C-alpha positions in Angstrom: 0.0 0.0 0.0 1.4 3.4 -1.0 2.0 5.8 1.9 0.8 9.3 1.5 1.3 12.6 3.4 -1.5 13.6 5.8 -2.2 16.9 7.5 -1.1 15.3 10.7 2.4 15.0 9.3 2.7 18.7 9.6 1.4 19.3 13.2 4.8 19.2 15.0 4.0 16.0 16.8 4.9 12.3 16.5 4.0 11.8 12.9 5.9 15.0 11.9 9.0 13.7 13.7 8.6 10.3 12.0 8.4 12.0 8.5 11.5 14.0 9.1 13.4 11.0 10.5 12.3 8.4 7.9 12.5 10.5 4.8 14.6 13.7 5.1 17.0 12.7 7.8 17.7 9.3 6.2 18.6 11.1 2.9 20.5 14.1 4.2 22.1 12.7 7.4 25.3 14.5 8.4 27.2 15.7 11.5 25.4 19.1 11.6 21.9 17.7 11.2 22.6 15.3 14.1 22.5 18.4 16.5 18.7 18.2 16.1 18.0 21.8 16.9 15.8 24.5 15.3 18.9 26.1 13.9 22.2 24.6 12.8 25.4 25.9 14.4 28.1 26.3 11.7 31.5 27.9 11.1 33.1 26.5 14.2 30.3 27.7 16.4 30.3 31.3 15.2 27.1 31.3 13.2 23.6 29.9 13.4 21.6 29.0 10.3 17.9 28.3 9.9 15.0 28.2 7.4 11.2 28.1 7.7 8.2 28.2 5.5 4.8 29.9 6.4 1.4 28.9 5.1 -0.9 30.2 7.8 -4.6 30.7 7.2 -6.1 33.3 7.7 -3.2 35.6 6.6 -4.3 38.3 9.0 -5.3 37.6 12.6 -5.4 39.3 16.0 -1.9 40.2 17.0 0.0 39.5 13.8 -0.1 38.4 10.2 1.8 36.0 7.9 4.5 38.7 7.4 5.3 39.2 11.1 5.1 35.5 11.6 7.7 34.8 8.8 10.3 37.1 10.4 9.6 36.1 14.0 9.6 32.4 13.1 13.1 32.4 11.6 14.6 35.0 14.0 13.3 33.1 17.0 14.9 29.9 15.8 18.2 31.7 15.6 17.6 33.3 19.0 16.9 29.9 20.6 20.5 28.9 19.7 21.8 32.0 21.5 22.3 33.9 18.3 21.6 37.5 17.3 19.6 37.4 14.0 21.5 39.4 11.3 20.7 38.4 7.7 17.5 36.9 6.2 16.5 35.8 2.8 12.8 36.0 1.7 11.1 33.8 -0.9 7.5 34.4 -1.7 5.0 32.3 -3.8 2.0 34.4 -4.7 -1.3 33.3 -6.2 -2.4 35.2 -9.3 -5.0 37.7 -8.3 -3.6 38.4 -4.9 -4.2 42.0 -3.6 -1.2 44.3 -3.9 -2.5 46.3 -0.9 -2.5 43.1 1.2 1.0 42.3 0.0 2.2 45.8 1.1 0.7 45.2 4.5 2.5 41.9 4.8 5.8 43.4 3.7 5.4 46.3 6.1 4.9 43.9 9.0 8.0 42.1 8.0 10.1 45.3 8.0 8.8 46.4 11.5 9.8 43.0 12.9 13.2 43.1 11.2 13.9 46.3 13.1 13.1 44.7 16.4 15.7 42.0 15.7 18.2 44.4 14.2 18.2 42.2 11.1 18.1 42.8 7.3 16.6 41.0 4.3 19.6 40.7 2.0 18.3 38.4 -0.8 15.0 37.1 -2.0 12.9 35.6 -4.8 9.3 36.0 -6.0 7.2 33.6 -7.9 3.6 34.2 -9.2 1.6 31.0 -9.9 -1.8 30.4 -11.6 -4.9 30.9 -9.4 -5.6 27.8 -7.4 -2.0 26.6 -7.4 -1.4 27.9 -3.8 -3.6 29.4 -1.2 -3.0 33.1 -1.7 0.6 33.4 -0.5 3.4 31.2 1.0 6.5 32.7 2.4 9.9 31.2 3.2 12.6 32.9 5.3 16.1 31.8 5.9 18.3 33.4 8.5 21.9 33.7 9.6 22.7 34.8 13.2 25.9 35.5 15.2 26.3 33.2 18.2 26.4 35.3 21.4 26.5 32.3 23.8 27.8 28.9 22.7 27.0 25.4 24.0 23.2 25.8 24.0 21.8 22.3 23.2 18.7 20.2 24.0 21.1 17.2 24.0 22.8 18.5 27.2 20.0 18.8 29.8 20.8 17.1 33.1 19.5 16.8 36.6 21.4 20.0 37.4 18.9 21.9 35.3 15.5 23.6 36.0 12.8 24.2 33.4 11.2 27.6 32.9 8.4 28.8 30.6 8.4 32.4 29.3 4.7 33.1 29.5 1.1 31.7 29.3 0.5 29.2 26.6 -1.7 28.4 23.6 -2.6 32.0 22.5 -1.5 31.6 18.9 -3.3 28.3 18.3 -6.5 29.5 20.0 -6.5 32.8 18.1 -6.0 31.1 14.7 -8.8 28.6 15.3 -11.2 31.2 16.6 -10.5 33.4 13.6 -11.0 30.5 11.1 -14.3 29.4 12.7 -15.7 32.9 13.4 -15.8 32.2 17.1 -16.3 35.5 19.1 -14.0 35.4 22.2 -12.7 38.1 24.4 -11.0 41.0 22.6 -8.0 40.4 24.7 -7.2 37.1 23.0 -4.5 37.5 20.4 -1.6 35.6 19.0 1.6 35.7 21.1 3.6 36.1 17.9 6.6 38.2 18.8 10.4 38.3 18.5 12.2 36.6 21.3 15.6 38.1 20.7 15.2 41.0 23.2 14.4 38.5 25.9 17.3 36.1 25.0 19.7 39.0 24.9 18.7 40.1 28.4 19.3 36.6 29.7 22.7 36.4 28.0 23.7 39.9 29.1 22.9 38.9 32.6 25.3 36.0 32.4 22.7 33.3 32.8 24.1 29.8 32.2 21.7 28.6 29.6 21.6 24.8 28.9 18.8 24.8 26.3 16.1 26.9 24.7 13.2 26.1 22.4 10.2 28.0 21.2 7.0 26.0 21.5 5.6 26.4 18.0 3.8 23.4 16.3 3.0 20.8 18.9 3.3 23.4 21.7 4.8 22.8 25.1 4.0 19.1 24.9 6.2 18.6 21.9 9.2 20.5 23.3 9.2 18.8 26.6 9.0 15.3 25.0 11.7 16.1 22.5 14.0 17.3 25.3 13.3 14.2 27.4 14.2 11.9 24.5 17.2 13.8 23.2 18.9 14.1 26.6 17.6 10.7 28.0 16.1 12.4 31.0 12.7 12.6 32.8 11.1 16.0 33.0 8.6 16.6 35.8 6.4 19.7 35.3 4.0 21.3 37.8 0.6 21.8 36.2 -0.2 24.7 38.6 2.8 26.7 37.4 1.8 26.6 33.7 -0.4 29.6 33.1 -3.3 29.3 30.6 -5.6 32.3 30.1 -9.3 32.1 30.7 -9.9 32.7 26.9 -7.6 29.8 25.8 -8.9 27.5 28.5 -12.5 28.3 27.5 -11.8 27.4 23.9 -10.0 24.2 24.9 -12.9 23.1 27.1 -15.4 23.9 24.4 -13.6 22.0 21.6 -11.7 19.3 23.6 -8.2 20.7 22.8 -5.2 20.4 25.2 -3.6 23.8 25.7 -0.3 22.0 26.2 -0.3 21.0 22.6 -1.6 24.2 21.1 0.9 26.2 18.9 2.7 29.3 20.2 4.7 31.8 18.3 6.3 33.9 21.0 6.6 31.5 23.9 9.7 29.5 24.8 11.0 26.9 27.2 14.3 27.4 28.9 16.6 25.0 30.8 19.1 26.6 33.1 21.4 25.5 36.0 19.6 25.3 39.4 21.5 28.2 40.9 20.5 30.4 37.9 16.8 29.6 37.9 15.5 32.3 40.3 17.5 35.1 38.5 16.3 33.8 35.0 12.7 33.8 36.2 13.0 37.4 37.3 14.4 38.4 33.9 11.6 36.6 32.1 9.0 38.3 34.3 10.2 41.7 33.1 8.9 40.7 29.6 5.8 38.8 30.8 4.3 38.5 34.3 3.2 34.9 33.6 6.7 33.6 33.2 7.6 30.9 35.8 9.7 28.0 36.9 7.6 25.0 35.8 9.6 21.9 36.4 12.7 19.9 37.2 14.8 17.2 35.7 14.9 13.7 37.3 15.7 10.1 36.4 12.3 8.8 37.4 11.2 7.7 33.9 13.9 8.4 31.4 12.6 9.9 28.0 9.3 10.6 29.6 7.5 13.8 30.7 5.4 13.7 33.9 2.8 16.3 34.9 2.3 16.8 38.6 -1.2 18.0 39.4 -2.3 20.3 42.3 -4.1 17.2 43.7 -0.8 15.3 44.2 -1.4 13.0 41.2 0.8 12.3 38.3 0.3 11.5 34.6 2.4 11.2 31.6 2.4 14.0 29.0 2.7 12.4 25.5 3.9 13.8 22.3 1.0 15.3 20.4 -0.6 13.2 17.6 -3.4 13.7 15.1 -4.6 16.7 13.1 -5.1 19.3 15.8 -4.7 22.5 13.8 -3.2 22.4 10.3 -1.9 25.5 8.6 -1.0 27.1 11.9 2.2 28.8 10.8 
């Protein structure tokens, strides 16, 4: 039986990881790819290099649009490796008949976010395809960043580390779904899409000893914690009461049966730091978002597993997301 690609292969969960491993990694395997990070560290650890494609629908949503998303996505991947974003390329595939006014809005959003990161678009490409060949507009951005702190790797997390979360979760996924379905929620609900470089720079400038960082995009917090547990052969125990979920996001999850831990984010990241640095790191994160918190610890209880400790003193495993939760999310 011929295998085919499903929407669930792109959700950032188990099937997505299998697709990457079984098809792309098998073909392209090399020493740099084996780092298994959002961005590759190259040139003897001096540079970080990353690429991402964006196909979100709708193109414009509360808090951002596909243009801001395209710059934030790639710059954030670089930032998660302790790098300052410097140079980006931009390739755009546009459907015939697309509005020039909307294209200008998208490009303007990109330029504003480039300024936040202190980065520049230095090369690009534009293709226009017949109507119906793509859904309005697809954008690819590739970035190069200068490493400010070396040695950041999700393969190096140990029991000496504490896990922190930079803010409340699930806002991007909830916003996109509500916008698609015409669900009227609180006007305060909007995507968390933002550039993370200013936060990362503050951590590095303060001398925080960072073990690992990862932005919780497709697959959300669940995917990141499970990837970390497997890559470093550790058990991560997270306190459910420390993970902040807004009333608006929780309401949508309860209405539709979603798990906020698996919802996509675009300006939220997880951080592993040495125990003695955790309190100071938390205070720095709180200057950017009051909901930042220490959420867990590393143990050897169940290697390669993630455990959620509830407020009622019970425990459950947190699995890697699976299924077609929200396609076309970024």
